[in-house]
BALOBA-1460 file (C-alpha; in Angstrom, 3 decimals):
// residues 358
<rec num="1" residu="m" x="64.264" y="63.003" z="128.944"/>
<rec num="2" residu="a" x="67.042" y="62.493" z="131.463"/>
<rec num="3" residu="i" x="70.823" y="62.665" z="131.380"/>
<rec num="4" residu="t" x="72.277" y="59.382" z="132.633"/>
<rec num="5" residu="q" x="75.992" y="60.155" z="132.369"/>
<rec num="6" residu="v" x="78.200" y="63.245" z="132.115"/>
<rec num="7" residu="n" x="81.971" y="63.280" z="131.543"/>
<rec num="8" residu="v" x="83.841" y="66.587" z="131.734"/>
<rec num="9" residu="s" x="87.505" y="67.046" z="130.735"/>
<rec num="10" residu="q" x="89.755" y="70.143" z="130.774"/>
<rec num="11" residu="f" x="86.816" y="72.432" z="131.507"/>
<rec num="12" residu="r" x="87.715" y="75.367" z="133.804"/>
<rec num="13" residu="n" x="89.136" y="73.829" z="137.027"/>
<rec num="14" residu="i" x="87.858" y="70.340" z="136.179"/>
<rec num="15" residu="t" x="90.519" y="68.022" z="134.769"/>
<rec num="16" residu="n" x="88.354" y="64.920" z="134.632"/>
<rec num="17" residu="a" x="84.976" y="64.345" z="136.244"/>
<rec num="18" residu="k" x="82.207" y="61.813" z="135.776"/>
<rec num="19" residu="l" x="78.629" y="61.905" z="137.024"/>
<rec num="20" residu="n" x="75.843" y="59.350" z="136.774"/>
<rec num="21" residu="p" x="72.818" y="61.459" z="137.700"/>
<rec num="22" residu="e" x="69.338" y="60.342" z="138.671"/>
<rec num="23" residu="p" x="66.284" y="61.278" z="136.574"/>
<rec num="24" residu="g" x="65.015" y="63.348" z="139.528"/>
<rec num="25" residu="v" x="66.900" y="65.828" z="141.722"/>
<rec num="26" residu="n" x="70.696" y="65.956" z="141.594"/>
<rec num="27" residu="l" x="72.601" y="68.139" z="144.039"/>
<rec num="28" residu="l" x="76.104" y="69.408" z="143.268"/>
<rec num="29" residu="l" x="77.428" y="70.219" z="146.719"/>
<rec num="30" residu="g" x="80.567" y="72.221" z="147.443"/>
<rec num="31" residu="k" x="82.158" y="75.398" z="148.693"/>
<rec num="32" residu="n" x="82.460" y="78.525" z="146.581"/>
<rec num="33" residu="g" x="85.109" y="78.000" z="143.900"/>
<rec num="34" residu="s" x="84.923" y="74.204" z="144.158"/>
<rec num="35" residu="g" x="83.777" y="73.742" z="140.557"/>
<rec num="36" residu="k" x="80.100" y="72.983" z="141.105"/>
<rec num="37" residu="t" x="78.913" y="75.862" z="138.911"/>
<rec num="38" residu="s" x="81.448" y="74.785" z="136.277"/>
<rec num="39" residu="l" x="79.722" y="71.393" z="136.149"/>
<rec num="40" residu="l" x="76.396" y="73.135" z="135.629"/>
<rec num="41" residu="e" x="78.039" y="75.249" z="132.935"/>
<rec num="42" residu="a" x="79.312" y="72.100" z="131.204"/>
<rec num="43" residu="i" x="75.793" y="70.628" z="131.124"/>
<rec num="44" residu="h" x="74.528" y="73.951" z="129.763"/>
<rec num="45" residu="f" x="77.168" y="73.704" z="127.017"/>
<rec num="46" residu="l" x="75.841" y="70.259" z="126.095"/>
<rec num="47" residu="g" x="72.342" y="71.656" z="125.681"/>
<rec num="48" residu="l" x="73.015" y="74.995" z="124.018"/>
<rec num="49" residu="g" x="76.574" y="74.869" z="122.719"/>
<rec num="50" residu="r" x="77.611" y="77.905" z="124.746"/>
<rec num="51" residu="s" x="78.439" y="79.067" z="128.262"/>
<rec num="52" residu="f" x="76.173" y="81.175" z="130.452"/>
<rec num="53" residu="r" x="79.218" y="82.728" z="132.140"/>
<rec num="54" residu="s" x="81.470" y="83.781" z="129.250"/>
<rec num="55" residu="h" x="81.176" y="84.545" z="125.550"/>
<rec num="56" residu="l" x="84.753" y="83.390" z="124.958"/>
<rec num="57" residu="t" x="85.344" y="79.654" z="124.617"/>
<rec num="58" residu="k" x="89.022" y="79.977" z="125.501"/>
<rec num="59" residu="r" x="88.045" y="81.169" z="128.982"/>
<rec num="60" residu="v" x="86.356" y="77.881" z="129.834"/>
<rec num="61" residu="i" x="89.208" y="75.715" z="128.531"/>
<rec num="62" residu="q" x="91.454" y="74.629" z="131.389"/>
<rec num="63" residu="y" x="94.709" y="76.550" z="131.803"/>
<rec num="64" residu="e" x="97.503" y="75.312" z="129.509"/>
<rec num="65" residu="q" x="95.112" y="72.989" z="127.643"/>
<rec num="66" residu="d" x="94.124" y="73.306" z="123.990"/>
<rec num="67" residu="a" x="90.531" y="72.103" z="124.212"/>
<rec num="68" residu="f" x="87.781" y="70.839" z="126.458"/>
<rec num="69" residu="t" x="85.755" y="67.679" z="125.895"/>
<rec num="70" residu="l" x="82.249" y="66.929" z="127.120"/>
<rec num="71" residu="f" x="80.473" y="63.607" z="126.819"/>
<rec num="72" residu="a" x="76.997" y="62.605" z="127.927"/>
<rec num="73" residu="k" x="74.414" y="59.895" z="127.602"/>
<rec num="74" residu="f" x="70.744" y="60.699" z="127.816"/>
<rec num="75" residu="m" x="67.636" y="58.557" z="127.934"/>
<rec num="76" residu="h" x="64.733" y="59.434" z="125.673"/>
<rec num="77" residu="q" x="61.718" y="57.278" z="124.846"/>
<rec num="78" residu="g" x="63.381" y="54.176" z="126.240"/>
<rec num="79" residu="s" x="66.682" y="54.408" z="124.387"/>
<rec num="80" residu="e" x="70.051" y="55.817" z="125.457"/>
<rec num="81" residu="t" x="71.893" y="58.172" z="123.107"/>
<rec num="82" residu="p" x="75.556" y="59.269" z="123.433"/>
<rec num="83" residu="l" x="76.570" y="62.846" z="122.770"/>
<rec num="84" residu="g" x="80.070" y="64.319" z="122.507"/>
<rec num="85" residu="l" x="81.329" y="67.887" z="122.158"/>
<rec num="86" residu="r" x="84.904" y="69.147" z="121.839"/>
<rec num="87" residu="k" x="85.873" y="72.801" z="121.501"/>
<rec num="88" residu="s" x="89.398" y="74.071" z="120.868"/>
<rec num="89" residu="k" x="91.077" y="77.424" z="121.484"/>
<rec num="90" residu="n" x="91.519" y="77.832" z="117.734"/>
<rec num="91" residu="g" x="87.734" y="77.775" z="117.308"/>
<rec num="92" residu="d" x="87.368" y="74.227" z="116.008"/>
<rec num="93" residu="t" x="84.266" y="72.373" z="117.163"/>
<rec num="94" residu="v" x="83.603" y="68.648" z="116.907"/>
<rec num="95" residu="l" x="80.086" y="67.469" z="117.697"/>
<rec num="96" residu="k" x="78.997" y="63.836" z="117.618"/>
<rec num="97" residu="i" x="75.520" y="62.491" z="118.246"/>
<rec num="98" residu="a" x="74.994" y="58.733" z="118.486"/>
<rec num="99" residu="g" x="78.494" y="58.259" z="117.067"/>
<rec num="100" residu="e" x="77.795" y="60.327" z="113.950"/>
<rec num="101" residu="k" x="79.375" y="63.697" z="113.257"/>
<rec num="102" residu="a" x="76.853" y="66.533" z="113.471"/>
<rec num="103" residu="e" x="77.179" y="69.890" z="111.759"/>
<rec num="104" residu="r" x="74.924" y="72.237" z="113.720"/>
<rec num="105" residu="l" x="75.049" y="73.199" z="117.399"/>
<rec num="106" residu="s" x="71.293" y="73.765" z="117.151"/>
<rec num="107" residu="q" x="71.005" y="69.968" z="117.135"/>
<rec num="108" residu="l" x="72.069" y="70.078" z="120.791"/>
<rec num="109" residu="a" x="69.078" y="72.244" z="121.661"/>
<rec num="110" residu="e" x="66.774" y="69.801" z="119.885"/>
<rec num="111" residu="l" x="68.088" y="66.917" z="121.976"/>
<rec num="112" residu="l" x="68.568" y="68.567" z="125.384"/>
<rec num="113" residu="p" x="66.059" y="71.328" z="126.133"/>
<rec num="114" residu="l" x="67.371" y="73.181" z="129.194"/>
<rec num="115" residu="q" x="66.115" y="75.916" z="131.487"/>
<rec num="116" residu="l" x="68.707" y="77.769" z="133.553"/>
<rec num="117" residu="i" x="68.003" y="79.764" z="136.714"/>
<rec num="118" residu="h" x="71.113" y="81.528" z="138.016"/>
<rec num="119" residu="p" x="72.106" y="84.655" z="139.993"/>
<rec num="120" residu="e" x="72.695" y="86.872" z="136.951"/>
<rec num="121" residu="g" x="69.519" y="85.773" z="135.201"/>
<rec num="122" residu="y" x="67.714" y="89.020" z="136.016"/>
<rec num="123" residu="s" x="69.603" y="90.582" z="133.078"/>
<rec num="124" residu="l" x="66.885" y="88.986" z="130.936"/>
<rec num="125" residu="l" x="64.666" y="91.844" z="132.149"/>
<rec num="126" residu="t" x="67.223" y="94.630" z="132.585"/>
<rec num="127" residu="g" x="69.181" y="94.015" z="129.386"/>
<rec num="128" residu="g" x="68.300" y="94.712" z="125.767"/>
<rec num="129" residu="p" x="65.652" y="92.994" z="123.630"/>
<rec num="130" residu="k" x="68.068" y="90.368" z="122.270"/>
<rec num="131" residu="g" x="67.844" y="88.216" z="125.407"/>
<rec num="132" residu="r" x="64.052" y="88.361" z="125.450"/>
<rec num="133" residu="r" x="63.890" y="87.480" z="121.744"/>
<rec num="134" residu="s" x="66.061" y="84.467" z="122.538"/>
<rec num="135" residu="f" x="63.650" y="83.543" z="125.337"/>
<rec num="136" residu="i" x="60.730" y="83.576" z="122.886"/>
<rec num="137" residu="d" x="62.648" y="81.820" z="120.134"/>
<rec num="138" residu="w" x="63.825" y="78.998" z="122.418"/>
<rec num="139" residu="g" x="60.191" y="78.081" z="122.946"/>
<rec num="140" residu="v" x="59.097" y="78.496" z="119.332"/>
<rec num="141" residu="f" x="62.096" y="76.445" z="118.180"/>
<rec num="142" residu="h" x="60.890" y="73.481" z="120.221"/>
<rec num="143" residu="v" x="57.241" y="73.549" z="119.136"/>
<rec num="144" residu="e" x="57.370" y="74.723" z="115.515"/>
<rec num="145" residu="p" x="59.673" y="72.610" z="113.267"/>
<rec num="146" residu="s" x="59.703" y="75.154" z="110.435"/>
<rec num="147" residu="f" x="60.732" y="78.042" z="112.697"/>
<rec num="148" residu="f" x="64.502" y="77.526" z="112.650"/>
<rec num="149" residu="p" x="64.895" y="77.246" z="108.833"/>
<rec num="150" residu="q" x="62.710" y="80.336" z="108.521"/>
<rec num="151" residu="w" x="64.820" y="82.204" z="111.079"/>
<rec num="152" residu="l" x="68.054" y="81.260" z="109.281"/>
<rec num="153" residu="r" x="66.702" y="82.410" z="105.921"/>
<rec num="154" residu="i" x="65.579" y="85.756" z="107.372"/>
<rec num="155" residu="k" x="69.001" y="86.231" z="108.932"/>
<rec num="156" residu="r" x="70.644" y="85.703" z="105.513"/>
<rec num="157" residu="l" x="68.148" y="87.979" z="103.743"/>
<rec num="158" residu="l" x="68.742" y="90.763" z="106.263"/>
<rec num="159" residu="k" x="72.484" y="90.466" z="105.769"/>
<rec num="160" residu="q" x="72.057" y="90.713" z="101.987"/>
<rec num="161" residu="r" x="69.650" y="93.639" z="102.304"/>
<rec num="162" residu="n" x="72.012" y="95.506" z="104.617"/>
<rec num="163" residu="m" x="74.865" y="95.035" z="102.150"/>
<rec num="164" residu="a" x="72.647" y="96.277" z="99.319"/>
<rec num="165" residu="l" x="71.683" y="99.361" z="101.350"/>
<rec num="166" residu="k" x="75.296" y="100.538" z="101.286"/>
<rec num="167" residu="t" x="75.314" y="100.841" z="97.480"/>
<rec num="168" residu="a" x="71.620" y="101.406" z="96.666"/>
<rec num="169" residu="k" x="70.766" y="104.540" z="94.698"/>
<rec num="170" residu="s" x="67.002" y="104.107" z="95.057"/>
<rec num="171" residu="y" x="64.528" y="101.737" z="96.678"/>
<rec num="172" residu="r" x="64.298" y="99.864" z="93.396"/>
<rec num="173" residu="d" x="67.824" y="98.547" z="94.038"/>
<rec num="174" residu="i" x="66.754" y="96.630" z="97.156"/>
<rec num="175" residu="a" x="63.070" y="95.958" z="96.442"/>
<rec num="176" residu="y" x="64.005" y="92.447" z="95.312"/>
<rec num="177" residu="w" x="65.064" y="91.470" z="98.841"/>
<rec num="178" residu="d" x="61.912" y="92.824" z="100.432"/>
<rec num="179" residu="v" x="59.470" y="90.567" z="98.587"/>
<rec num="180" residu="e" x="60.749" y="87.350" z="100.153"/>
<rec num="181" residu="l" x="61.865" y="89.057" z="103.370"/>
<rec num="182" residu="s" x="58.393" y="90.432" z="104.100"/>
<rec num="183" residu="s" x="56.550" y="87.143" z="103.635"/>
<rec num="184" residu="r" x="59.035" y="85.240" z="105.768"/>
<rec num="185" residu="c" x="59.049" y="87.912" z="108.478"/>
<rec num="186" residu="l" x="55.271" y="87.792" z="108.720"/>
<rec num="187" residu="q" x="55.309" y="84.005" z="109.086"/>
<rec num="188" residu="l" x="58.017" y="84.059" z="111.756"/>
<rec num="189" residu="t" x="56.164" y="86.801" z="113.626"/>
<rec num="190" residu="a" x="52.986" y="84.712" z="113.548"/>
<rec num="191" residu="f" x="54.924" y="81.808" z="115.095"/>
<rec num="192" residu="r" x="56.160" y="84.054" z="117.897"/>
<rec num="193" residu="r" x="52.769" y="85.621" z="118.559"/>
<rec num="194" residu="d" x="50.971" y="82.264" z="118.644"/>
<rec num="195" residu="y" x="53.553" y="80.864" z="121.049"/>
<rec num="196" residu="l" x="53.308" y="83.818" z="123.437"/>
<rec num="197" residu="t" x="49.516" y="83.634" z="123.328"/>
<rec num="198" residu="q" x="49.770" y="80.062" z="124.614"/>
<rec num="199" residu="l" x="52.576" y="80.763" z="127.095"/>
<rec num="200" residu="g" x="51.242" y="84.046" z="128.461"/>
<rec num="201" residu="s" x="48.672" y="82.642" z="130.885"/>
<rec num="202" residu="e" x="51.264" y="80.198" z="132.246"/>
<rec num="203" residu="i" x="53.674" y="83.074" z="132.884"/>
<rec num="204" residu="l" x="51.075" y="85.178" z="134.691"/>
<rec num="205" residu="t" x="49.886" y="82.270" z="136.842"/>
<rec num="206" residu="t" x="53.431" y="81.326" z="137.825"/>
<rec num="207" residu="a" x="54.438" y="84.943" z="138.463"/>
<rec num="208" residu="a" x="51.508" y="85.284" z="140.872"/>
<rec num="209" residu="d" x="53.001" y="82.489" z="143.005"/>
<rec num="210" residu="f" x="56.206" y="84.481" z="143.445"/>
<rec num="211" residu="l" x="55.013" y="88.084" z="143.347"/>
<rec num="212" residu="p" x="51.289" y="88.188" z="144.187"/>
<rec num="213" residu="e" x="51.505" y="91.888" z="145.036"/>
<rec num="214" residu="f" x="52.011" y="92.817" z="141.355"/>
<rec num="215" residu="e" x="49.724" y="92.583" z="138.352"/>
<rec num="216" residu="f" x="51.881" y="91.998" z="135.294"/>
<rec num="217" residu="h" x="51.033" y="92.789" z="131.698"/>
<rec num="218" residu="l" x="52.753" y="91.090" z="128.757"/>
<rec num="219" residu="d" x="53.107" y="92.913" z="125.467"/>
<rec num="220" residu="f" x="54.686" y="91.423" z="122.350"/>
<rec num="221" residu="f" x="56.384" y="94.041" z="120.182"/>
<rec num="222" residu="q" x="56.796" y="92.422" z="116.777"/>
<rec num="223" residu="g" x="59.637" y="94.685" z="115.642"/>
<rec num="224" residu="w" x="57.607" y="97.310" z="113.808"/>
<rec num="225" residu="d" x="54.373" y="99.256" z="114.257"/>
<rec num="226" residu="k" x="51.590" y="96.646" z="114.178"/>
<rec num="227" residu="t" x="49.300" y="99.096" z="112.364"/>
<rec num="228" residu="k" x="51.731" y="99.243" z="109.432"/>
<rec num="229" residu="d" x="51.937" y="96.932" z="106.425"/>
<rec num="230" residu="l" x="55.490" y="95.553" z="106.521"/>
<rec num="231" residu="p" x="56.345" y="95.685" z="102.772"/>
<rec num="232" residu="s" x="55.142" y="99.303" z="102.549"/>
<rec num="233" residu="y" x="56.851" y="100.194" z="105.811"/>
<rec num="234" residu="l" x="60.183" y="98.801" z="104.587"/>
<rec num="235" residu="e" x="59.891" y="100.976" z="101.483"/>
<rec num="236" residu="q" x="58.866" y="103.980" z="103.584"/>
<rec num="237" residu="n" x="61.946" y="103.494" z="105.795"/>
<rec num="238" residu="f" x="64.368" y="103.107" z="102.885"/>
<rec num="239" residu="e" x="66.086" y="106.507" z="103.216"/>
<rec num="240" residu="r" x="66.446" y="106.096" z="106.968"/>
<rec num="241" residu="d" x="67.818" y="102.560" z="106.603"/>
<rec num="242" residu="r" x="70.227" y="103.665" z="103.886"/>
<rec num="243" residu="a" x="71.554" y="106.417" z="106.166"/>
<rec num="244" residu="l" x="71.901" y="103.970" z="109.051"/>
<rec num="245" residu="g" x="73.410" y="101.234" z="106.894"/>
<rec num="246" residu="y" x="71.092" y="98.538" z="108.243"/>
<rec num="247" residu="t" x="67.436" y="97.492" z="108.355"/>
<rec num="248" residu="s" x="65.804" y="99.245" z="111.307"/>
<rec num="249" residu="i" x="62.476" y="97.395" z="111.413"/>
<rec num="250" residu="g" x="61.551" y="93.727" z="111.320"/>
<rec num="251" residu="p" x="61.395" y="90.653" z="113.564"/>
<rec num="252" residu="h" x="65.083" y="91.092" z="114.448"/>
<rec num="253" residu="k" x="63.879" y="94.048" z="116.548"/>
<rec num="254" residu="a" x="61.115" y="92.141" z="118.359"/>
<rec num="255" residu="d" x="60.751" y="92.260" z="122.136"/>
<rec num="256" residu="l" x="58.695" y="90.857" z="124.998"/>
<rec num="257" residu="r" x="57.753" y="93.842" z="127.137"/>
<rec num="258" residu="i" x="56.614" y="93.100" z="130.669"/>
<rec num="259" residu="k" x="55.045" y="95.952" z="132.596"/>
<rec num="260" residu="v" x="53.363" y="96.836" z="135.882"/>
<rec num="261" residu="a" x="50.751" y="99.613" z="135.608"/>
<rec num="262" residu="g" x="52.217" y="100.573" z="132.236"/>
<rec num="263" residu="v" x="55.796" y="100.841" z="133.514"/>
<rec num="264" residu="p" x="58.592" y="98.403" z="132.490"/>
<rec num="265" residu="v" x="59.327" y="95.954" z="135.309"/>
<rec num="266" residu="a" x="63.010" y="96.917" z="135.243"/>
<rec num="267" residu="d" x="61.942" y="100.371" z="136.492"/>
<rec num="268" residu="v" x="59.554" y="99.095" z="139.176"/>
<rec num="269" residu="l" x="60.904" y="95.902" z="140.708"/>
<rec num="270" residu="s" x="63.917" y="95.526" z="142.985"/>
<rec num="271" residu="r" x="66.764" y="93.286" z="141.887"/>
<rec num="272" residu="g" x="65.453" y="90.526" z="144.151"/>
<rec num="273" residu="q" x="61.968" y="90.839" z="142.673"/>
<rec num="274" residu="l" x="63.386" y="90.770" z="139.141"/>
<rec num="275" residu="k" x="65.134" y="87.499" z="139.996"/>
<rec num="276" residu="l" x="61.820" y="86.065" z="141.169"/>
<rec num="277" residu="l" x="60.090" y="87.153" z="137.975"/>
<rec num="278" residu="v" x="62.807" y="85.513" z="135.880"/>
<rec num="279" residu="c" x="62.294" y="82.327" z="137.921"/>
<rec num="280" residu="a" x="58.618" y="82.514" z="136.996"/>
<rec num="281" residu="l" x="59.428" y="83.034" z="133.306"/>
<rec num="282" residu="r" x="61.814" y="80.074" z="133.176"/>
<rec num="283" residu="l" x="59.527" y="77.783" z="135.151"/>
<rec num="284" residu="a" x="56.485" y="78.718" z="133.079"/>
<rec num="285" residu="q" x="58.346" y="78.124" z="129.839"/>
<rec num="286" residu="g" x="59.680" y="74.780" z="131.036"/>
<rec num="287" residu="k" x="56.257" y="73.700" z="132.290"/>
<rec num="288" residu="y" x="54.578" y="74.696" z="129.028"/>
<rec num="289" residu="h" x="57.269" y="72.898" z="127.041"/>
<rec num="290" residu="n" x="56.812" y="69.708" z="129.046"/>
<rec num="291" residu="g" x="53.083" y="69.854" z="128.399"/>
<rec num="292" residu="v" x="53.432" y="69.932" z="124.611"/>
<rec num="293" residu="s" x="56.622" y="67.927" z="124.015"/>
<rec num="294" residu="d" x="57.729" y="64.368" z="124.715"/>
<rec num="295" residu="n" x="61.292" y="65.660" z="125.019"/>
<rec num="296" residu="k" x="61.082" y="66.944" z="128.588"/>
<rec num="297" residu="c" x="62.958" y="70.022" z="129.740"/>
<rec num="298" residu="i" x="65.854" y="69.723" z="132.219"/>
<rec num="299" residu="f" x="66.281" y="72.432" z="134.869"/>
<rec num="300" residu="l" x="69.622" y="73.845" z="136.018"/>
<rec num="301" residu="l" x="69.514" y="75.830" z="139.287"/>
<rec num="302" residu="d" x="72.648" y="77.650" z="140.376"/>
<rec num="303" residu="d" x="72.851" y="78.580" z="144.061"/>
<rec num="304" residu="f" x="69.146" y="79.352" z="144.413"/>
<rec num="305" residu="t" x="69.043" y="78.657" z="148.173"/>
<rec num="306" residu="s" x="71.475" y="81.540" z="148.682"/>
<rec num="307" residu="e" x="69.846" y="83.847" z="146.153"/>
<rec num="308" residu="l" x="66.189" y="83.509" z="147.212"/>
<rec num="309" residu="d" x="64.769" y="83.936" z="150.692"/>
<rec num="310" residu="s" x="63.291" y="80.837" z="152.304"/>
<rec num="311" residu="e" x="59.684" y="81.861" z="151.636"/>
<rec num="312" residu="k" x="60.270" y="82.276" z="147.887"/>
<rec num="313" residu="q" x="62.231" y="79.024" z="147.632"/>
<rec num="314" residu="l" x="59.012" y="77.098" z="148.278"/>
<rec num="315" residu="p" x="57.124" y="77.968" z="145.062"/>
<rec num="316" residu="l" x="60.283" y="77.324" z="143.042"/>
<rec num="317" residu="a" x="60.698" y="73.848" z="144.538"/>
<rec num="318" residu="k" x="56.963" y="73.202" z="144.155"/>
<rec num="319" residu="h" x="56.938" y="73.989" z="140.443"/>
<rec num="320" residu="i" x="60.087" y="71.943" z="139.820"/>
<rec num="321" residu="a" x="58.700" y="68.945" z="141.717"/>
<rec num="322" residu="e" x="55.344" y="69.135" z="139.913"/>
<rec num="323" residu="s" x="57.082" y="69.188" z="136.535"/>
<rec num="324" residu="g" x="58.647" y="65.779" z="137.158"/>
<rec num="325" residu="a" x="61.716" y="67.087" z="135.339"/>
<rec num="326" residu="q" x="65.320" y="66.167" z="135.928"/>
<rec num="327" residu="v" x="67.049" y="68.937" z="137.855"/>
<rec num="328" residu="f" x="70.652" y="69.811" z="138.702"/>
<rec num="329" residu="i" x="71.118" y="72.107" z="141.706"/>
<rec num="330" residu="t" x="74.276" y="73.694" z="143.088"/>
<rec num="331" residu="a" x="74.429" y="74.531" z="146.793"/>
<rec num="332" residu="i" x="76.836" y="74.937" z="149.691"/>
<rec num="333" residu="e" x="74.627" y="73.025" z="152.154"/>
<rec num="334" residu="r" x="72.392" y="70.037" z="151.482"/>
<rec num="335" residu="e" x="69.870" y="70.277" z="154.345"/>
<rec num="336" residu="r" x="67.723" y="73.029" z="152.830"/>
<rec num="337" residu="v" x="67.578" y="71.343" z="149.420"/>
<rec num="338" residu="e" x="66.468" y="68.062" z="151.021"/>
<rec num="339" residu="e" x="63.913" y="69.960" z="153.080"/>
<rec num="340" residu="l" x="62.453" y="71.678" z="150.028"/>
<rec num="341" residu="f" x="62.188" y="68.751" z="147.659"/>
<rec num="342" residu="g" x="61.193" y="66.102" z="150.180"/>
<rec num="343" residu="q" x="62.301" y="63.256" z="147.952"/>
<rec num="344" residu="k" x="65.325" y="61.146" z="147.276"/>
<rec num="345" residu="i" x="68.151" y="63.380" z="146.133"/>
<rec num="346" residu="k" x="71.366" y="62.190" z="144.563"/>
<rec num="347" residu="v" x="74.281" y="64.152" z="146.001"/>
<rec num="348" residu="f" x="77.645" y="64.784" z="144.371"/>
<rec num="349" residu="h" x="80.408" y="66.415" z="146.384"/>
<rec num="350" residu="v" x="82.601" y="68.812" z="144.413"/>
<rec num="351" residu="e" x="85.994" y="69.929" z="145.712"/>
<rec num="352" residu="h" x="88.885" y="71.480" z="143.750"/>
<rec num="353" residu="g" x="87.283" y="70.282" z="140.506"/>
<rec num="354" residu="n" x="86.988" y="66.681" z="141.697"/>
<rec num="355" residu="v" x="83.591" y="64.994" z="141.960"/>
<rec num="356" residu="s" x="82.542" y="62.133" z="144.220"/>
<rec num="357" residu="e" x="79.139" y="60.607" z="144.828"/>
<rec num="358" residu="l" x="77.843" y="60.708" z="148.409"/>
């Protein structure tokens, strides 16, 4: 998997830009505010249908424009496929894959698996469980074809159950939802647990390259007490859920808990160390993905030479190089990137939203 062309229009400070990247290392070089991170953000949009910098689409649309347009071509298994995405301020989205209109943004993730390492990424460990569930589910999505339909069905069932809780007089009024919900939740949880069992050793090995002074422990919390039978536990929690107005247990409450000596890493590690651990998580997940999938993961690295000290940059570059993956890197100076990767690097200069190949 490699992106061979990217066109960006009316996206933040970029009016029109075109890149023809290499399948190896691509460096987006420019001063702060030049637009290099915006290019990375545009590629991220092509792979996940959302920004990593803002939850509001209108904030990434160029000033006084109604929409942004992204276009890319990517090579997979010897054939080149075009991909187009347009998002408007009014919320309209147009997605085309190989010239055909597509309905789901999840199709982007299927085509372009991405791993992002950026300065604010440590929030994966300091924030709530939602981000860590997304981390798990990204991986399961790519290795288990039945995961996403199962996840969608559970999401709908939970919505229906929560609505029923508001009017239920007794558990009998919502028991109907729990029969299907329980069986699907158990299957989805099995997918997650199996995936983390496979990924766990990769995470610990990679983390040791960055933070050898710590011994990490991974614990998967499935979203309810693992000693409890889910159908019975849902019934047992009925009065509590009815008072709350929502379902308080289930896979929508799952979490990946990472600890050192029994203490959450967010309470032990410095911000710099948390960033290194997130690097390890992303690299391990990308490496595992590339080992089980023909659709290789692409890495996006935002300003890592400024964020990590020179000693810790080495294992990051080593893991990226060993993966053989396509990578897009933003930086202010090129010398250190060339020094780290020791291979031919394609360089794009970014200035005031304009891009030129060096």
